[in-house]
N, C-alpha and C positions, 0 to 999 in steps of 0.2 A: 580306449580306455579299458583297464583291468576291472572285472567286476569286484567289488567292495567282498564278498564271500571268496573269490578265488584268490583274491590276493591274501586275505587270511590264513588260505588253506596252504599257499605256497609258502606261507611264513613257518605256518606249525609242521612243515615236511623240511623245512631249513635249506628251503631254496632263496628265502630272502632274508636278510637282516637288517632290522628296522633302525632308521637314524637317530643321531643325538637330537635331544631337544633342549633349547636355552628361552625359559620363559622371562617375562616382565612383569613383575606385578608391584604393586604400590598404590599410594591415594591418586585418584584422580586428578590430573594438571601436575603432579610429579616430574612428567618428564619420559615417559616409558616410550612414547613415540619417538622423541629424539635418541633415545639411546638406542632402540631399535633401529633406525636409519642409520646412527653413526656403527653400528654391528654389521650391516648390511656391508657399509663402504670398507669399514676392516677386512672382513672376510673377504670381499673381492678384492682387496689390494692385495692380499695375503694366499690369493689362489685356494681359499677355502670354498668349497660347493656349499651354497646356502640357500635357502627358502624362506620368505615370510610368509606365514600365516596371522592374518590380524582378523581377530574375531569380528569387531565391528565391521570392517569391509565386506566381511561374507555374509552377517546379516544384512548388510542393506542391500546385496545383491540379490540376496533370495526375498526380501520384499519387491524389490523390483521387477521379479521375474513372476508375479502374481501365483506363487505357490500354495500349497493346500493350506499352509498354517502363516503365509504371508502376513494377513491382518492382523493375527492374533500376535505376532511379533511387533508389527509396525505399532499396534496400542501400546506395549510394553515400550518399546523404545521412544516413541511420543510422550509418553508418561514419567519417562527418566527411570523408569522402572529395572530391576537386574533380569536379565534373561536367566530362566529356568538352566542350573548346571547341567541337567541329563541332556538338554537340547544343544547345550555348548560342547558337551563331551562328543555328543553324534556328530555334530558339524565337523570339529576339530579331526575326529578319527578317520571320518568319509575324506576329508580333503587329503590324507595322506594315504590311505587305503585304494582310493581311485586315481593315484596315479599310474602312471605307465611303469610297467615292471622296472625297466632299463634308470626311472627316476628314482626308483627307490635304492638310492646308493647307502651303504654303510657310513660312508664319511662325510654325508651331507649333513648338514646343521642347521634343523627347523627351528625357526624364532616364531615364539608364539606370543603375542603380546595382549597382555590384560589378563594373566592367569598364574596362579590360582588368584581369586577374590574371598573366598570363603576358608573355612576349616574344612569342609568335604572335600573341597576342590584341593587343598593340598593333600589330603587324604588319596584323591585319585591319582594324583602325579606319582606316587608311591606305587600304585598298582600299576600304573604305565612302565614304571623303571624296570618291571618283569619283563618288559617286552621289546624296549628301547635300549639302545646300545648305552647311552647315558642322560642322566636328565638333571640339569641345574635351572635355578630360579635367580634372578635378579631383582632385589629390592631397591628400587629406583626412588632416593629418599629427599622429600624437601617439605619444610614446614608449612602449617594447615594455611596459615596466612599467604605464603608465596603460592600455594596450589590455588588458593582459592582466587587468588588476582590473576592467575594463567588462564582458571576457567572461565570468568567475567572477559578476558580478551580474547579468549578462542570462540564464545558464544557472539560475539559482535563481529569477529572476522569472517568465520565459517558459519555463521546464521545456523548451528546446531539446534533442532528442534526439543532434542531430549534436556537440552539446557537453557531454552527460550520459554519467554510466556506465551501460553497457547495462542494459536493463531496469530504469533507477532515475530516471526522468525528473527534473532539478532538482537532481539531485546532481554537480556539476562534476567532468570526468575530465579530469585535467590531462596525459594523455597526449591527447586530441583536442582540446584547446587550443591545444597546443604544435603539433600538425599543422596546426591551422585559419592559425595566426599562420605559420608556416613556409611555404606558400605565397607570402606575401607578402616575405618575408624574402629566400626563394634568389632572387627574379624582379626585387626591387624595383629595384636599380642601374639593371639594363639597360632595364627597361619607365620610367624615368624618361629615360632617355638616347633611348630612342626618340620618346617623347612629345613630348621636347625637339627633338629633329631633325626631327618633322613639324609642329612648329610647335602642337602642341594641350595643352602643358601649363600649369598654372594650379595654384598650392600654395597652400593656405590651413591655419592651424595649429587645429587644436580641442582644445589643451591646455586651453585656460583655460575660463570661463563661455560656456554658449550664447551668449548675448547678442554674445559678443566675435564668434564664428564667425558669426552671420547679419549683424552689421555688416560684416563682412569679404567677405560676397556681396554685400550691397548696394552695398559700394563698388565691386567690379569690374564688377556687373553693369548697376546701374540708376544 
C-alpha cells in the first residue's frame, strides 16, 4: 500500500489526479444505503469505475480491530452519538490516500455514504473540492414519519446496537432513534443552503417504490 504522505506528495507533484466524489446525505432512514446500492449497480452497468466508502462499515471494522481508539468509538456508536467530524474526515481521506497508486484513477467515482451531516461538514466538502476532480452531494428525501418507521424496522431486522435498547439488540429504543434523527433535523436547512451555494446539491425523492429511486439516479447521471 502507498503511504498516505507519499500519496499526498505525488498529488502535489502533479503525478496523481484525485477522483470524483458523490456523497449521500439526508435523514436517517431516508434511503441513503439503497440509493448508494443502486448507484453502484448503475455505474457497473455503464462501465464507470466506482468505489464505495461507507463510514459506518469503516468504523465497525476499526472497532473490531481493537485499535487505539476503538473503545471510545464503540462507546459513541453504542450510545447513538455522532462520531466527531475530524475523525470521520481522517478515516475517509485515509481510505483514499492509502490506496495503491494505480487505484487512484481520475475517472473513478467514490461514493461516500452519510456525508455531510452538519454545517461544518458541508464546508469541509468545499475544501475537498480543491483537491478532487468534482464533488456532488445527493440529498435523499423522505418524510420523518417514513424515516422513523424504517429505522424501527431496521432495528428489529439488523439488531443495530445504536438504535436498540441497552443490552437488548433488536428492540427499538425510541430515544436513540429520535437522537439519530435529530442530527439531520437540527442542521438540514443550513446544510442544504451550503450545498446549493457550493453547486454540489442534488435532490432525489425516496418516499415511493425503490424502482422510482433507481430511475431518478439513472436519469440524472446516465
